[in-house]
C-alpha positions, 0 to 999 in steps of 0.5 A, a space after each residue: 500500500 505504501 509503495 503504491 502511494 509513493 509511486 502515485 505521488 511520484 507520478 503527480 510530482 513528475 506531472 507537475 515538473 512536466 507541466 512547468 517545463 511545458 509552460 517554460 517552453 510555451 508548449 501545450 502541456 498534454 504533449 509533454 505529459 504524454 511524452 513524459 509518460 512514454 519515457 517513464 514507462 520504459 524506465 527499468 523497474 518501473 511498474 506497469 500501469 494498466 489504465 482501466 476504461 471504467 476509470 476513464 469513463 466513470 471518473 475522468 470523463 464526466 468532470 472533464 466534459 462538464 468543465 468544458 461544457 461549462 465554459 462553452 458559450 451557448 450562444 456561440 455553440 448554437 450560432 455555429 451548430 451546423 458546422 459543429 454537427 457536420 464535424 461531430 456526427 458527419 465526419 465521425 461516420 465518414 472517418 469510421 467508414 474510411 478507416 473500416 475499408 482501408 484497415 480491412 484491405 490493409 491488415 490480413 484477417 481484419 474484417 469490415 466490422 473490426 474496421 468500423 470498430 477501429 474507426 469509431 475508436 479513433 474518429 473523435 478529436 479530444 475535447 481536453 486536447 483541443 482546449 489545451 492546444 488552442 489555449 493562448 493561440 490567437 485564432 478567430 473565435 468562430 474556429 475555436 468555438 467550432 473545434 471545442 463544440 465538435 470535440 464536446 459532442 463527437 465523443 457521443 457519436 463515436 461511442 455510439 458507432 463503437 457500441 454498434 460495431 462491437 455488438 455486430 462483432 460479438 453477435 454477428 448481426 447488424 440491422 441498419 434500420 435498428 441502428 439508425 433508430 437506436 442512434 437517435 434514441 440514445 442521443 435524444 434521451 441522453 440530452 433529455 436526461 442531462 437537462 432533467 438532472 440539470 433542472 433538479 440541481 438548478 432547483 436545489 441551488 436556487 431554492 434550498 438554503 445552500 452555502 458556498 461549500 455545499 454548492 461546490 460539492 453539488 457541482 462536483 456531484 452533478 456531472 457524475 449523476 448526469 453520466 451515470 443516470 444516462 448510462 444506467 438506461 443505456 443512453 448517451 452519458 456524454 451528451 447528458 453531461 454536455 447538455 446538462 453542463 450547457 444548461 446550468 452554465 447558461 443559468 449560473 448567474 441566477 443560482 450562484 453568488 460571488 462566494 460560490 463562484 470564487 470557491 467553485 472556480 478554485 476547486 474546479 481549476 485544481 481538479 481539472 488540472 489534476 485529472 487532465 495531467 493524470 490522464 495524459 501521463 497515463 496515456 504515455 505509460 500504456 505503451 509498454 503494456 500495449 507492445 507486450 500484448 502485440 502477440 503475432 504482430 511484430 512492432 514494425 508491422 504494427 507501426 506500419 499499419 498504425 501510420 497508414 491509418 493515422 494518415 487516413 484519419 488526418 487526410 479524411 478530415 482535411 478532405 471533409 472540411 472543404 466541401 462541407 464548408 463551401 457547398 452549403 454556402 453555394 447551395 443556400 443563399 440564407 447560409 451565405 448571408 448568415 455565414 460569409 465564405 471563410 478563407 481556405 487557410 481558415 478551413 485548413 486550420 480546422 482540418 488540421 486540428 484533429 488531436 485525439 486523446 483519452 476517449 479513444 484510448 479508453 474505447 480501445 481498452 473497453 474492447 473485451 478480451 473474449 468473444 461472447 462464448 467466453 473462450 475465443 479471444 477477441 480478434 486483433 484486440 492488441 493491434 487495435 490498442 497499438 493503432 489507437 495509441 499511435 494515432 493519439 501520439 501522432 495527432 496530439 504530438 505532431 499536429 499539436 506541436 505544429 499548430 502554432 507554426 501553422 498559424 504563423 505561417 498561414 498568417 491567421 489572426 483573431 478577426 473579431 470585429 470588436 477586440 476583447 479589450 475594447 468590448 471589456 472597456 465598453 462594458 466597464 463604461 456602460 456599467 459605470 454610467 448605469 451606476 451613476 444614473 442610479 445614484 443620481 436618481 435615488 441618492 442625490 442628497 447622499 451624494 452631497 453629504 456622504 464624502 465616501 459616496 461622493 468619492 466613489 461617484 467621482 471614481 465612476 466618472 473617471 472610469 467612464 472617461 478612461 474607458 471611452 478613450 479606449 473604445 473610441 480608439 483614439 490611440 493606436 492599438 500598440 500605444 494602448 497595449 503599451 499603456 495598459 502593460 505599464 499600468 499593470 506593471 505599476 499596479 502589481 508593484 503596488 500590490 507587492 509593496 502592500 504585501 511587504 507592509 502587511 508582513 511588517 504589520 503582522 510582525 508588530 502584533 498590533 492587529 488581529 490575524 483574522 483582520 490581516 488575513 481578510 486584507 490579504 484576501 482583498 489584495 489577492 482579489 485585486 491581483 487576480 483581477 489585474 492578472 486576468 
């Protein structure tokens, strides 16, 4: 027991070191963690870690999907629902079909049903990988929204393909009409269960006397209850978590106060970092076990099959995005008016961003060891595992590493009509104006007699003047950025200076520790606001 705990702590320490190294080198941390796990797995004497699919689907997947859905804009998701649907469902089925025919023709003894199973496993890009790789890259917001929306939903479609292909292999039967009906039933009922559970938790948060700690615990329970409820009835747990997360996120301002938001953000940030790190480092640790289980295939043969199928998956995605981007606009005037023709380089970027991740590996691990009779080994299971690992490795590492260089080479920039900085300044200006009007209408007398309120009123007027200057764009963007960076630098220096003085006050033992900690918390909030 002590040995196991020490190994687990060592993995956590290695995860933290690899993350810090990735931040230093400005590389997406999932790439470093997978490569780090790969190296650690081949260290002599290192115990083998078998990643259980039940652990991934039951422990890791629900909170990671829920957190991704929580920070997805419902308005943007709905606005780009057509390309998201074409990628999340159409591309998954098209990829599965292409992989099925190529793998059955390439690999001796590999049937079409096994090919569909493999296609369902490797077809979905990963939500966690997509968010991590795209974070910090200056690309058009609609591309980010489409890629993140696709990776949220496509897990459900790929798992449905996986289920049907697996059932066909185990039973030897497949009825297309039944599969289509079951697909819509599993999807729609998964969404319904997610929203139903979301409504229950919405009522609990809103109408029961919860505290910030209770609310935080409830948010941790919510994705698991959504997922397990849907899976209990054999519906899509993935769509349940995604739909429920979008539902509650859209209404979170009605049920959470500032204390709950601060506390839950801190807890969820730490939890998601821990789960992400463990998932990706465990992916890398799987390779020695997978190689040991190759059996009748040599490593060279397995690599050859894997590279060919990986290239097929990459090329199929690129071939899919162009006609599905331009044909609807050519055929429909309404779509042309609502969604202007994007530049080809934007479309290529969407096609290149197909990083696979933990869902693919968990699906491969979920392939049973034996057929239905309990005595016949499942055909080509170890090869399926190896191919899946190589697909994840190539798409995550190669495509993930080349993404920033591709963006610079194609000269892709954030093309939002109103920059975020100007939007934020406009919001500050409108909020200050609204507050000034409210004070003048309701507290005119107090504004004359209350010195503190009067100073606050003057601060609001100063905010309006400062933010209007930014919104009017009288200065150039370069000058605004330089002025903002200088202000941030001076402000953070002042915060650091006050922290030093607070330490001196603590040594004087004049003030209560509780009061000093409260002021320190206020300094933390000021610094967090400025850093963000």
